N, C-alpha and C positions, 0 to 999 in steps of 0.2 A: 407467285407474282412472276407477268412477262419484263421482259426489258425496258418494255416501253411505259408500261407502269412505275418499274422505281423510278427511269429519266423523268418522266414527271412530277414524281413525288419529290426528287429531290429539285428541280428548279423550284416547285410551290416553296419550299423549305427556305431555298435560298433565296428569291423572292423575297421571303416574309421576314428574313433577317438581315437584308441588305440595308444598308445607312448611307444617303451620299452627304455629303458636305464639301466645303473648298477646302481646296489646298494649304496646309500648314507646313512650316521650314521643316518641322520635327518628320515629314514624310517621305523626306528628299531621296534618305537611302532606300526604304522601301519600294519606293517610286522607280529609284536606278536598277533594283535589281528585276524586278516585276517587267521593265521594260526590256532588261537583259535576256533573260531567260523564255520571255515569249518570242521574241524575235529567234532566240538561239533554239527554240524546241518546238513551236509551232510553225511559221514562217518557213522554217527549212523543207518543210513539203512542198513549195514553190518556189524556192530561190537554193541555189549552191550554197554549199558550207563556204567559200571565197565571199561570197554576196552578205552571209548572215554574218560573221566574224568582221565584214567592212561596215555593216550597220549595224551593229550591235558590238561592239570592239571589248577587248579583256577589259581595259578600265572602264568600269561603269561609269563614270568622272568624267566622261568626254562634252558631256553638255554638264552646262551649269544648273541644274537641275531645280536650287532653291532660285537664281534668278528668274530661269524662263518659266518656269511655273508662278510663280510671282507676280509677274508682270501681264498675265492674263487670267480670264478663269478659269480655273483649273479646278477641277471637278472630282471629289476621289469617293471611290466607292469603296467599303469597308464592311468585314463579318467581323464579330468579336473582336476589332482591336489590329485586324489584319485587313490592309491593302488589298482587295481584289479586281481591281481596275481603276484606271483614272481615263480620264479626256480634258483638251486642252481647247479654249475659245478665246479666238482673238477679236476683239472689238469693231472689226471689219466682217466678220463670218467668216472668217477663218479656222477650220477646228485642223488644228495642229498632230501633235500625240495624241492616240487614241487608242489605248492596248487593255485588255481583260488578263488576269492571270492567266498563266498557262490550263493551271486545276479547274478554273472554272470558264473555260470556252462552252457556247451552245446553252448557257444557263440563266442566259435575261438580263445579264450584268451590265452588258453591252447597251442593251436596249433602253435601261432604265435610267444611264450615264448618258445616254444621247436625247433620251425626254426631259433631261434636266439642262440641258445644252442647247435643244431647241428652244425650250420656254423661256430662258435667258438670251438668248438672239430676239425673241417676239415683244419682251420685256423693253430689249437696245433698240426696237424699230427696225430691225434688220430686215431686209426684203428675200435675201438669198443667204445659205452655208453653203459653203465649197470646201474642197475636201484632195488631197491627194493621198490615194489611197495603194495599198498592192495589192497582188493579184491576192493574195489572201483574203484580206478585209473588202473586197472589192463585194463581194456576194451580200455583207452584214449593210454594207450602206446602200445597194439596192434594195433592201428589204425596208429601209427605213426613207425610204423615197427618190433617193438622189440618182438620177441621170449622169451616165457617161459625156463628158463634153469630148475627152480625149484620151487615147493612148498614149503615153510616153517613156521614154529613155533619160533616165536621170542618171549622174554618177556620184558616187560618195565612196571618199577614200578607197579611189583607183578602181573600183566596180562599179560598172554598168546593172542597172535594175529598170524593169519592165514596172508601171505603176499608171494610175487611170487619174486624171482628172477629172472628180466629180460634181455636181453642186444640186441643190434641191432651190427651188423658189418655196418663200414660207406666207 
C-alpha cells in the first residue's frame, strides 16, 4: 500500500471517529496541554525557540482556560475521549484560539471544527469571521476561504512575532 493510500485511509478513519461538542470545565487541562504541545512542537517550524516559549510558556495555566473557553463558543473535537482539537468563536465573529493536536495535523480535524464555527457564525447572523493567525496556520485558513487583510508584528511576553490578520465574508 502506498503512503498516500495509508494517509487517506487514516484521514477517513479519523473523520468518521471525530465528535465535536461545546467546551466543558473538565476539558481545561487537556486543552492547555494540547495548546502547549502544538505550539512547542508544530509552530517551532516557523518560529524560534524563544518565540514558542513566550507563546506557550512552561506554566500551561498562564491563561484561565475555564474562564476564557466558557466565555465564548469553544468547540472541542475528540476521539475516544481524547481532545484532538479546539476552536473558539467570539460573538463578534473573532476566532481566537484554534489548534489541532500535534498528532492529528493534516487529518481533517481543523476543517471539521471550522465548519462548526462557521455554522454557528451563520446562526448568529454574523456577516464575517476574522482571526489573527500564525505563519503555520495561514495556509489552513486560506484553504477555508479567508483572505489576508494585513501582515503584522505582535509582541508576547517580550518576543516579537509575525502573524496575519485574516477575514472571510459569510
